[in-house]
KEDOSE-694575 format. One record per residue: residue in three letters; residue number from 1; z, y, x of N, C-alpha, C in turn. Coordinates in Angstrom, 2 decimals. Example, Ala and Ser with C-alpha at 12.3 -4.5 7.8 and 13.67 -1.06 7.14 Angstrom:
BEGIN
  zami  keza      npz      npy      npx     capz     capy     capx      cpz      cpy      cpx
   Ala     1     7.80    -5.69    13.19     7.80    -4.50    12.30     7.80    -3.30    13.20
   Ser     2     7.08    -2.25    12.85     7.14    -1.06    13.67     7.87     0.03    12.90
This chain:
BEGIN
  zami  keza      npz      npy      npx     capz     capy     capx      cpz      cpy      cpx
   Met     1    44.51   -36.51   138.53    45.25   -37.56   138.86    44.52   -38.54   139.55
   Ala     2    45.00   -39.25   140.44    44.19   -40.02   141.51    44.24   -41.64   140.85
   Arg     3    43.10   -42.07   140.87    43.15   -43.60   140.44    43.76   -44.33   141.72
   Ser     4    44.33   -45.50   141.29    44.81   -46.43   142.15    43.69   -47.40   142.57
   Lys     5    43.59   -48.01   143.90    42.35   -48.71   144.04    42.85   -50.27   144.16
   Gly     6    42.10   -50.91   143.04    42.36   -52.24   142.81    42.05   -53.37   143.77
   Ser     7    42.63   -54.59   143.44    42.52   -55.49   144.33    41.29   -55.73   144.86
   Gln     8    41.06   -56.02   146.08    39.53   -56.20   146.52    39.17   -57.77   146.41
   Gln     9    40.06   -58.54   146.04    39.50   -59.96   145.81    40.52   -60.51   144.58
   Leu    10    39.91   -61.43   144.02    40.63   -62.19   142.84    41.30   -63.29   143.62
   Ser    11    42.47   -63.64   142.55    43.49   -64.66   142.92    42.86   -65.93   142.58
   Gln    12    43.34   -66.83   143.03    42.61   -68.35   142.76    42.85   -68.54   141.05
   Ala    13    44.09   -67.84   140.43    43.95   -68.01   138.92    43.10   -67.28   138.34
   Glu    14    42.85   -66.02   138.96    41.65   -65.20   138.02    40.19   -65.77   138.53
   Ile    15    40.01   -66.45   139.50    38.89   -67.10   139.65    38.56   -68.03   138.69
   Glu    16    39.42   -68.80   138.47    39.43   -70.08   137.65    39.35   -69.53   136.17
   Arg    17    39.82   -68.41   135.63    39.68   -67.83   134.29    38.19   -67.29   134.27
   Phe    18    37.87   -66.57   135.22    36.41   -66.32   135.33    35.41   -67.10   135.13
   Ala    19    35.55   -68.53   135.90    34.82   -69.67   135.68    35.03   -69.84   134.24
   Thr    20    36.05   -70.38   133.76    36.27   -70.74   132.39    35.49   -69.74   131.39
   Ala    21    35.63   -68.39   131.50    35.20   -67.42   130.63    33.56   -67.43   130.97
   Ala    22    33.11   -67.82   131.90    31.62   -67.92   132.08    31.02   -69.13   131.33
   Glu    23    31.47   -70.28   131.59    31.43   -71.36   130.70    31.23   -71.23   129.26
   Ala    24    32.24   -70.73   128.89    32.30   -70.20   127.44    31.38   -69.32   127.05
   Leu    25    30.89   -68.17   127.70    29.65   -67.44   127.41    28.39   -68.25   127.21
   His    26    28.32   -69.08   128.42    27.08   -69.95   128.24    26.92   -70.65   127.01
   Leu    27    28.09   -71.55   126.84    28.20   -72.15   125.60    27.92   -71.53   124.26
   Ser    28    28.77   -70.37   124.31    28.17   -69.78   122.81    26.95   -69.14   122.91
   Ile    29    26.15   -69.27   123.91    24.95   -68.34   123.68    23.84   -69.81   123.52
   Ile    30    24.09   -70.98   124.08    23.12   -71.85   123.78    23.50   -72.93   122.47
   Ser    31    24.82   -72.93   121.87    25.32   -73.63   120.95    24.62   -73.80   119.75
   Arg    32    23.87   -72.85   119.36    23.16   -72.78   118.14    21.53   -72.77   118.32
   Leu    33    21.27   -73.09   119.74    19.55   -73.27   119.88    19.37   -74.60   120.49
   Ser    34    18.01   -74.86   119.72    17.76   -76.35   120.36    17.00   -76.14   121.64
   Pro    35    17.24   -77.30   122.42    16.85   -77.36   123.89    15.22   -77.10   123.79
   His    36    14.50   -77.28   122.45    13.20   -77.38   122.62    12.42   -75.65   122.14
   Ser    37    13.35   -75.16   121.91    12.80   -73.77   121.22    12.39   -72.98   122.22
   Asp    38    11.65   -71.65   121.78    11.19   -70.85   122.57    12.62   -70.13   123.06
   Asp    39    13.41   -69.63   122.21    14.55   -69.05   122.32    15.49   -69.45   123.17
   Tyr    40    15.66   -70.73   123.20    16.46   -71.63   124.49    15.69   -71.24   126.00
   Arg    41    14.63   -71.40   125.88    13.84   -71.30   127.03    13.97   -69.78   127.48
   Gln    42    13.98   -68.93   126.65    14.10   -67.45   127.19    15.50   -67.05   127.73
   Thr    43    16.35   -67.95   127.35    17.53   -67.76   128.11    17.86   -67.93   129.52
   Arg    44    16.85   -68.50   130.05    16.96   -69.08   131.33    17.22   -68.10   132.43
   Val    45    16.70   -66.81   132.19    16.76   -65.50   133.04    18.31   -65.28   133.07
   Leu    46    18.77   -65.10   131.80    20.09   -64.79   131.74    21.24   -65.89   132.46
   His    47    20.91   -67.26   132.24    21.75   -68.02   132.76    21.48   -68.39   134.36
   Glu    48    20.37   -67.78   134.89    20.11   -67.80   136.32    21.31   -66.58   137.08
   Val    49    21.01   -65.75   136.17    22.00   -64.51   136.61    23.45   -64.98   136.54
   Leu    50    23.83   -65.47   135.46    25.32   -66.05   135.03    25.70   -67.00   136.55
   Leu    51    24.85   -67.89   136.63    25.17   -68.99   137.49    25.36   -68.35   138.95
   Lys    52    24.51   -67.18   139.25    24.51   -66.53   140.56    25.84   -65.97   140.63
   Ala    53    26.34   -65.21   139.80    27.51   -64.51   139.50    28.93   -65.56   139.74
   Val    54    28.72   -66.51   139.20    30.03   -67.60   138.93    30.05   -68.10   140.78
   Arg    55    28.68   -68.40   141.31    28.64   -68.69   142.37    29.20   -67.89   143.76
   Glu    56    28.78   -66.86   143.40    29.25   -65.82   144.49    30.74   -65.39   144.14
   Val    57    31.13   -65.43   143.10    32.64   -65.22   142.79    33.72   -66.37   143.21
   Thr    58    33.30   -67.46   142.89    33.91   -68.57   143.10    33.83   -69.58   144.22
   Gly    59    32.46   -69.05   144.98    31.98   -69.69   146.01    31.80   -71.61   145.73
   Lys    60    31.64   -71.59   144.65    31.35   -73.07   144.30    30.08   -73.29   143.25
   Glu    61    29.35   -74.33   143.32    28.41   -74.56   142.32    29.07   -75.06   141.06
   Val    62    28.53   -74.59   139.93    29.30   -74.79   138.36    28.58   -76.21   137.79
   Ala    63    29.12   -77.00   137.33    28.53   -78.14   136.50    28.13   -77.83   135.16
   Phe    64    28.31   -76.60   134.63    27.73   -76.44   133.19    26.59   -75.83   133.17
   Ile    65    25.81   -75.27   134.19    24.32   -74.68   134.50    23.83   -75.41   135.43
   Gln    66    23.26   -76.38   135.13    22.50   -77.19   136.23    20.97   -77.16   135.64
   Trp    67    19.95   -76.55   136.39    18.53   -76.51   135.82    17.86   -77.60   136.51
   Asn    68    16.92   -78.26   135.63    15.82   -79.34   136.16    14.59   -78.48   135.75
   Gly    69    13.48   -78.70   135.84    12.38   -77.99   135.57    12.16   -77.50   134.40
   Thr    70    12.84   -77.70   133.47    12.62   -77.14   131.94    13.89   -76.26   131.38
   Gly    71    15.00   -76.55   132.03    15.89   -75.94   131.42    17.27   -76.52   131.88
   Pro    72    18.53   -76.29   131.50    19.74   -76.56   131.81    20.09   -78.19   131.40
   Ser    73    20.27   -78.92   132.32    20.75   -80.37   132.02    22.19   -80.60   132.47
   Lys    74    22.72   -81.69   131.82    24.06   -81.90   132.27    23.99   -83.08   133.27
   Pro    75    24.97   -82.97   134.30    25.05   -83.86   135.44    25.29   -85.42   134.77
């Protein structure tokens, strides 16, 4: 049986759901970590990849992950 080819691009509603899910993932990862802990700092690579994926899918910068010199910071 042949597979049907899926849509090549997400709809605007799907893009918004993706961004919302990415933010929820980010918050679930950092919610129990102190910003001063080694564990928190170790999540930097993960968040850089997440931020890049969200940027590429949505075409926009996201406010929930903004890095300064030491880690995420809120605008």
